[in-house]
N, C-alpha and C positions, 0 to 999 in steps of 0.2 A: 504494500500500500504506500510505499515511500513516494512514488511519483505524484500521487494525488494528495498526500498529506500537506504538501506545500500549498495546495489550493485551500486547504482548510485552515492552516495556521497563518499563511501569508496574508498580508492585507488586513491584519487583525484590527488595526486602528483606522484604516481607510476603507470605506465600502468598496467591494471588489467589482462593482458593476459600473459601466459607463453610461448608465441610464438612471433616471430618477423615478422610474415607474415603480409603484408599490401596489401589490395586490393585498387588500386588507380583508380578513375574514373575521366575522364576529365570534363564531363558535362552531365547533365540530359537531357532527351528529351524535346523538346519544347512543350508548351501546355498552356492552359488557367487554371486559378485557379478554383478548384472544388467549388461547392456551396452546402451548407448544406440544406438538404430537410427533414430530418427525425428527430424524437425525439433524444436528445442526441447531438444536434448541438455543435460542438467544438467552444469554445470561441475565440475571437479575441486576437491575440498576441500583445505584447507591440508595441507602435507606430502605424505605418500604415501597418505593416507586418501581414496580415490576415492569420490565419490558420483555415480553415473551412472544415468540412468533414461530409459526411453522413454515414461514416463507423464505427461509434461508436456502440458497441453492449453490451447488458447485458449478464450475464453468461449463461442463458438458451438459448441464440441465438448463442453462440460460438461453434466452433468445439470441440468435446469431448477431443481431444488431448491437447487443451490449456485451457479448461474450468477451471481447477483447479488453474490457475495462477491469475484469477480474484479475487480480495480481496474486492469486494463490489462497486468498481467504474466503472466496465466494462472495456473493452479493445477497442482499435481502430486498424483497420487493414482491411484485405481483404483475404478471402479464407483460405490460409495456413499460413499467416504472420500477426502477431499481436504484439502490444506493449501497454504500459500504456499511456492514454491520457496526464497525467501530465508530462511524460518523454519527449515528444516532445515539451512541453511548457517551459521546464527548460532553464535557461540562460546559454549558453556555458561559460567555464572558460578559461581565458587567460593563456597560458603557456609561460614563459620567456625563456624556453629552446628551443622551436621551433618557437616562434613568431606566433603561431596559437591559434585559439579559439577552445576548445575541449568540446564535448558534449558526455557523456556516455549514451548509449541507449540500453536497454535490448530488445531482441526479443523472441517471443514465436511461435514456428513453429509446424504446424499441419501436415506437409509433409516433407519428406527428400528432400534435394536439395541444390544448391549453392545460397547463398544470395548475391545479387548485390545492392550496394548503390551508387548513383550518385547525384550530386548537382551542381547548378549554382546560382550566384547572380541574383536577379530579374532585377537589373540594373548593367551594366558593366560586367567585367570578372575578375575572381580570381580563384586561385587554391583550389582544394578540394581533400581530400582523406578519405577513410574509413578504419579503422583498424578492420579486421574481422578475427577471429580465423581460423586456418587451419582445414580442415576436420579431424575428429578424436579426437580433443581436447574436444568436447562436443558431447553428443548423437545427433543422426540425428533429433530427435523430441524434442520439449520442449524448455527450456531456452538456450539462447546464448547471451553473452554480446558483444557489439561493441563500438567503439569510432569514432565519426565523427569529422574531423578536418577541420576548415574553415580558410582560409588564410587572410580573411579581414572581416570587419564588414558590416552590412547591412542586408537586407532581402534575405534569400536564399530559393530556391525551391528545395526540396529533394525528390528523387524518390527511394523507396526501392522495390525490386522485388525478389520473390522466385517462381520459376517455372512460373505459369500463374497468380499468385497473386501479386498485386501491390498496394502500399500505397504511395500517394503523400501528402506531408505536407510542411509547411513553418516554418523556424526557424529565429528568430530575433537575430542577433549577434551584440553586442555592438561595437562601433567604436570610433576612436580618442583617444587622451590621457586621456580624462575623463573616458571613458569606461575601458581602460586598468588599470588606476590607481585605479578605484573602485574595479576591480576584484583582483588586487594584494593586495589591502588593506584588502579585505575580507579574502584572503588566509593567509596573514601574521599575521592577528589577531587570527587565529586558527592554529597556528603552530603545527605540529606533529613531534617532535624532535626525529627522528630515523635516523640511518646512511644512509639509502636508500634515504632520502630526502635532504641530505646535499647539493648536487649539485643544486637541485631545489631552495632551500632557498638562496643560494649564488647568483644565477642568478636573483631571485626575488628581493633581497635587492639591487643589483646593478642597475637593471632597475628602481626600485622604486625611487632611488636617481637620476638616470640620467634624468628621466622624470619630476623631481621636484614634485612628488606626495606628498601630504600632506603639501605642502608649503603654 
């Protein structure tokens, strides 16, 4: 997965899209948690936020259009829509610019169509939005990056859909001052001093001090 981890980790402070288009979804459809039944069971996420799925597939079981994106770990998805298993298990990063928790997520598409992503907390209500590139910025098939933005911590149920293909998974988002301070500490410890990041670091330093992080 080394080739695409750069897509997930790189551009952490600067949005990776050359478009300002944002697809906003209010809430995902209600439903029960999927249960893993096949080899390749997806492991439990941190805390009590379980992410289980029977949709993990090896390369020889994937659609031809996305088979080349598997780097030995398989992909997780359904029909025309796939991603890396590790990608949905990553911890979202706190942004002091928006006050959101942001998770970069790559998608590999076996059919053309419009990607829809919605999410809701397992408990309570909170705002969610998905940043999805406009049609034309990427080919209709294959790789497309997105960013999921969660307004609050907790366990979130996410539904991604492309045409008739749907993937449901859970994301554990840190919460409270402790989670925010830990995320800011990690980002400030690995500063990338370029002009485009100046506003981010100014906001991060201010919030780090305001919250008493590191005290």
